[in-house]
C-alpha positions in Angstrom: -24.6 -15.6 -8.4 -22.7 -19.2 -8.0 -19.6 -17.6 -8.0 -20.0 -15.2 -5.1 -21.3 -18.4 -2.7 -18.2 -20.6 -3.4 -16.1 -20.4 -0.1 -13.6 -22.8 0.7 -12.3 -23.7 3.8 -8.3 -22.6 3.2 -9.0 -19.4 2.4 -8.1 -16.3 4.7 -9.4 -13.4 3.2 -12.9 -13.6 1.4 -13.7 -10.3 0.0 -17.0 -10.0 2.0 -15.6 -8.4 4.8 -16.6 -9.2 8.9 -13.5 -11.4 9.4 -12.3 -11.0 12.8 -12.2 -14.6 13.2 -10.4 -15.7 9.9 -7.6 -12.7 11.4 -7.4 -14.7 14.2 -6.8 -17.3 12.0 -4.3 -15.7 10.1 -2.4 -14.7 12.9 -2.0 -18.1 14.4 -0.9 -20.1 11.4 2.5 -21.3 10.7 4.9 -19.9 8.0 6.7 -21.6 5.7 10.6 -22.4 7.2 11.8 -20.1 5.3 9.3 -16.4 5.7 9.6 -17.5 9.4 10.7 -14.0 11.4 12.2 -13.4 14.5 11.8 -9.7 15.3 10.8 -9.1 19.1 7.7 -6.9 18.9 8.3 -3.2 21.0 5.7 -3.3 23.9 5.1 0.1 23.7 4.1 0.4 20.3 0.4 -0.5 19.0 0.4 0.2 15.4 -2.9 2.0 14.6 -6.6 -0.4 14.7 -9.7 -0.1 12.9 -11.4 2.7 14.2 -10.2 6.2 13.3 -10.1 8.8 9.8 -7.4 7.0 8.2 -8.8 2.9 8.8 -12.1 4.8 7.6 -11.0 5.9 4.1 -9.7 1.8 4.3 -12.5 0.5 5.3 -14.7 2.7 2.5 -12.5 2.2 -0.3 -12.0 -1.3 0.4 -15.4 -2.6 1.5 -17.0 -1.5 -2.2 -14.2 -4.2 -4.0 -15.8 -7.3 -6.0 -13.0 -10.3 -6.3 -13.6 -13.5 -8.0 -12.9 -17.0 -7.5 -9.5 -17.1 -9.4 -8.9 -13.8 -7.5 -9.3 -15.4 -4.3 -6.8 -18.3 -4.8 -4.1 -16.3 -5.8 -4.5 -13.4 -3.0 -4.7 -16.2 -0.4 -2.3 -18.0 -1.8 0.2 -15.3 -1.1 -1.2 -15.0 2.4 -0.4 -18.5 3.0 3.4 -18.2 1.1 4.0 -14.9 2.8 4.8 -13.1 -0.3 4.1 -10.1 -1.8 1.6 -9.9 -4.0 2.6 -8.9 -7.8 -0.2 -7.5 -9.5 -0.9 -6.5 -12.8 -3.5 -4.9 -15.3 -4.9 -2.6 -17.4 -5.5 1.1 -15.4 -8.7 1.4 -13.3 -9.4 -2.0 -13.1 -9.7 -2.1 -9.1 -5.6 -3.1 -8.7 -4.3 -0.9 -5.6 -8.4 -0.9 -4.2 -7.1 -4.6 -3.6 -5.2 -3.9 -1.0 -7.9 -2.1 1.1 -10.1 -5.1 -0.2 -7.1 -7.3 1.8 -7.0 -4.7 4.9 -10.5 -4.5 5.5 -11.6 -7.8 4.8 -9.5 -9.1 7.7 -9.3 -6.0 9.8 -5.4 -5.3 9.4 -6.1 -1.7 10.2 -5.0 1.5 7.3 -3.2 0.3 4.4 0.4 1.7 4.4 0.7 3.6 1.1 3.7 3.9 -0.9 3.1 5.5 -4.4 6.8 4.8 -6.4 7.9 7.7 -9.2 10.6 7.5 -11.5 13.1 8.7 -8.8 12.1 6.5 -6.0 14.8 4.7 -4.6 14.7 2.2 -1.5 15.1 4.2 1.0 12.6 6.9 0.8 10.1 3.5 1.7 12.6 2.3 4.6 13.2 5.6 6.3 13.4 9.1 5.9 16.6 11.5 7.9 16.6 15.0 8.4 20.4 15.3 8.4 20.4 19.2 7.5 17.6 19.9 10.1 20.0 18.5 12.5 23.0 20.1 11.9 21.6 23.3 11.6 19.6 22.3 15.3 23.3 21.8 16.4 24.6 24.8 15.1 21.8 26.5 17.0 22.6 24.8 20.4 26.6 25.4 20.1 25.8 29.4 19.5 23.1 29.6 22.9 25.9 27.4 24.4 28.8 30.1 26.2 32.0 30.7 24.4 30.8 28.6 21.3 32.2 28.6 18.0 30.2 30.8 15.4 27.7 29.1 12.8 30.2 29.5 10.2 32.6 27.2 11.9 30.1 24.6 13.1 31.7 21.6 10.5 29.8 19.7 8.1 29.7 15.8 9.7 30.4 13.4 6.9 27.9 11.2 6.1 28.8 8.2 8.2 30.5 10.6 11.2 27.9 11.2 14.3 27.0 14.7 15.2 28.8 15.6 18.4 27.4 14.4 21.4 25.9 17.7 22.0 23.6 17.2 18.9 20.3 17.1 19.4 18.7 13.7 20.0 18.9 11.5 16.1 15.5 10.6 17.0 13.5 13.5 16.1 15.4 13.8 12.3 14.5 10.0 12.3 10.9 8.8 10.3 10.1 5.6 9.2 8.2 5.3 6.2 5.5 3.3 4.4 7.8 0.1 3.9 10.1 0.6 7.2 6.9 0.8 9.1 5.4 -2.7 7.5 8.1 -4.4 8.6 8.2 -3.6 12.2 7.9 -6.1 14.3 4.3 -7.3 14.7 2.0 -10.6 16.0 -0.2 -9.7 12.7 0.9 -8.2 9.7 0.2 -4.9 8.2 -1.2 -4.1 4.4 1.5 -2.1 2.1 0.3 -0.9 -1.1 3.6 0.1 -2.9 2.1 1.4 -5.9 2.6 1.5 -9.7 6.1 -0.6 -9.6 6.3 -0.3 -12.8 7.2 3.3 -13.5 10.4 2.7 -10.7 13.8 3.2 -11.3 15.7 -0.1 -12.7 17.1 -0.3 -9.7 14.4 -0.1 -7.5 12.8 -4.2 -8.2 16.3 -5.3 -7.4 17.1 -3.6 -4.0 13.5 -4.5 -2.6 14.9 -8.4 -3.2 17.4 -8.1 0.0 14.6 -6.6 1.7 11.9 -9.1 0.8 14.0 -12.3 1.3 15.8 -10.5 5.0 11.6 -9.4 6.2 14.8 -6.6 7.5 17.0 -3.7 7.4 19.1 -2.0 8.9 19.2 2.3 9.9 22.9 3.5 8.7 22.5 6.5 10.9 21.8 4.2 14.4 24.2 1.7 13.7 26.6 4.3 14.4 25.4 5.7 17.3 24.8 1.9 18.9 27.8 2.1 21.1 26.6 5.5 22.5 22.7 5.1 22.5 21.8 1.3 21.3 18.1 1.9 21.6 16.3 5.1 20.1 12.3 5.8 19.5 11.6 7.1 15.7 8.0 7.7 14.7 6.5 5.9 11.6 4.9 6.6 8.9 1.4 6.4 10.4 2.7 9.0 13.1 5.9 10.7 12.9 5.2 11.2 17.1 4.5 7.0 17.6 8.3 7.0 19.0 8.8 2.8 18.3 12.3 1.4 19.5 14.1 0.4 17.1 17.6 -1.5 19.3 20.9 -1.3 17.1 19.7 0.9 14.3 18.2 -2.9 13.0 14.1 -3.2 11.5 13.6 -6.7 11.7 9.6 -8.3 11.1 8.0 -10.8 12.7 5.2 -11.5 10.8 6.2 -10.6 7.0 4.0 -7.4 5.8 1.0 -8.2 3.6 2.9 -6.5 0.1 0.6 -5.4 -2.5 2.8 -4.6 -6.0 0.4 -2.9 -8.7 1.8 -3.0 -12.3 0.3 -1.4 -15.4 2.5 -3.8 -17.6 4.8 -0.2 -18.4 7.9 -2.6 -17.9 9.2 -5.9 -17.4 10.9 -7.3 -14.1 14.1 -9.4 -13.5 13.0 -13.0 -13.5 14.9 -12.9 -9.2 12.0 -10.3 -8.5 9.1 -12.6 -10.3 10.5 -15.5 -8.5 9.4 -14.1 -5.0 6.2 -12.7 -6.0 3.2 -14.3 -6.5 1.6 -13.0 -9.2 -2.3 -12.2 -9.9 -3.2 -9.9 -14.0 -7.2 -8.8 -13.4 -8.7 -8.4 -16.5 -11.4 -5.9 -16.9 -14.6 -6.4 -15.6 -17.7 -8.1 -17.6 -21.3 -7.6 -17.8 -21.9 -9.5 -14.6 -18.7 -8.5 -12.2 -20.2 -4.9 -13.3 -23.8 -5.9 -12.1 -22.1 -7.4 -8.8 -20.2 -3.9 -8.2 -22.7 -1.7 -9.2 -24.6 -3.3 -6.6 -22.0 -3.4 -4.1 -20.8 0.1 -4.9 -24.0 2.4 -5.2 -26.7 0.0 -4.1 -28.3 -0.3 -7.3 -29.8 -3.5 -9.6 -28.5 -3.0 -13.1 -31.2 -5.8 -13.9 -34.5 -3.3 -12.0 -34.3 -0.8 -14.9 -33.7 -0.2 -18.7 -31.4 2.8 -18.9 -28.9 1.2 -15.9 -28.8 -2.2 -19.0 -27.2 0.8 -21.9 -25.2 2.5 -19.4 -23.0 -0.8 -19.1 -23.7 -2.3 -22.2 -22.3 1.5 -23.4 -19.6 1.1 -21.2 -18.8 -2.7 -23.1 -19.9 -1.7 -26.4 -17.1 1.8 -25.7 -14.0 -0.2 -24.1 -13.3 -1.9 -27.5 -12.3 1.3 -28.8 -9.9 2.0 -25.4 -9.4 1.3 -22.3 -11.7 2.3 -19.3 -11.5 2.5 -15.7 -14.9 1.0 -13.6 -14.8 3.8 -11.7 -16.2 5.8 -15.0 -19.1 3.6 -15.1 -19.9 4.6 -11.0 -19.9 8.1 -12.3 -23.0 7.7 -14.9 -25.1 5.6 -13.0 -24.7 8.1 -10.4 -25.0 10.9 -12.1 -28.2 9.3 -13.8 -28.9 8.6 -9.3 -28.9 12.3 -9.1 -31.3 13.3 -12.5 -28.3 15.0 -14.5 -27.7 14.3 -17.8 -31.3 12.6 -18.6 -32.3 14.5 -21.6 -32.5 11.1 -24.2 -30.3 14.1 -26.6 -27.8 14.7 -24.2 -27.2 10.8 -24.5 -23.9 10.7 -26.8 -22.4 13.9 -25.2 -23.0 12.5 -21.7 -21.1 9.3 -22.8 -18.2 11.5 -24.0 -18.5 13.6 -21.2 -17.5 10.3 -18.3 -16.8 7.6 -20.4 -13.6 9.2 -21.9 -10.9 6.8 -23.3 -7.4 6.0 -21.7 -5.8 4.7 -24.2 -6.5 4.3 -27.8 -7.1 7.2 -30.6 -9.3 9.5 -29.0 -8.0 9.4 -25.5 
C-alpha cells in the first residue's frame, strides 16, 4: 500500500527492521545544544547487545508492529530532539509494543521495562538499595570477629550515615533500576518503556522532570562514601552482576535514552511535564491497517478468504460497542488457522469468547 512505501530522508525509525545503517546515523547525529550530555562511559561495561534471550523477546514483540506514516513522523521527531515520547490511546492499540518496535528496528538491544503502579516512586526506577540486608551482613561480620559485640548491640545506622569501615561493601546491596540503567553513559541510547504512567502517584511525573532535564541523578548512599571509596561498581537492571563503575555517586548519561511513556488516559499531566515530552496519540486501527498487521504477524492475507474478512468485520462491528485490543483479532484468526471453532453454529459464542469487550456495558 502507498502508506507502507513512504520513506523520508530524515527518518531514523522506519518500523521495518534491518536498521544497522540507520543506527549508525542515530549514533552520529548531533543533539540539540540543550540535550547534549557529558557522561563518560565505563570502558569495562558493555550493555546487552542484539543476541540472547532478552533480545529475542524484544525482537519478536517489536518486529510485528506496523506503524503508519504519522506515527513515524512523531517517533522520529522525538529521536532527533532526544525527548521522551508520551504515547496515549485506548488499551490494546500497541502503545507498549511501539517501544519494542523502536529497539528492534534500530538494533538497540533489549528494552528496559519499568511498569508503574500507584505505589511507584522515582527511586524505584533509579536504583534499589537493600539497606536491611547490608545491616544484617554487618552484624554477622562482627559476630565472626573475636571480641565482637552481640548482634543486638550493633547500632542501626541513620539513613544518612555510612556503616563502619568493617561493614561489607555497599556494592553488593545496590543495583540500578530500569531508568537508572537507561541513563548510564553510552554512545548509543537504550530504549526504556515506562508503562502506564497514568497509574502513578500524582507526584511521579513532576519528580521525573529533573531527571529528564539533567540526564542523570545522584545515588546518596554512594555520594556519602565518595571520600573513602570514590568509585564503586554495582549491578544493572539487566544484570545484577554487570558491575558498572559509578564515580562520586553520580550517574550521568552521554546519549539520552529513548524513553517511551504510555498512558491509557486515566489522568491528566501537568503542563511542565507535557512540555518536555513529544506526544503521540494512537487511534484504533482501521481495516487497512488491521490487514497489514495480520499479514505481518500471522502471514495471512485477509483478502485471500471470506472467513478472514468476516472476522475483521466482526472485530470492527463489536468495537463500536466497547474497546477491543488488536491481539484479540489475531487470537481469533490463529484459532481459525488451527481449525478451532469452525462450526457455523458456534460463530456467536466464538466471537463472544475471543472478542470480549475491554470497556463498555458488556466488559
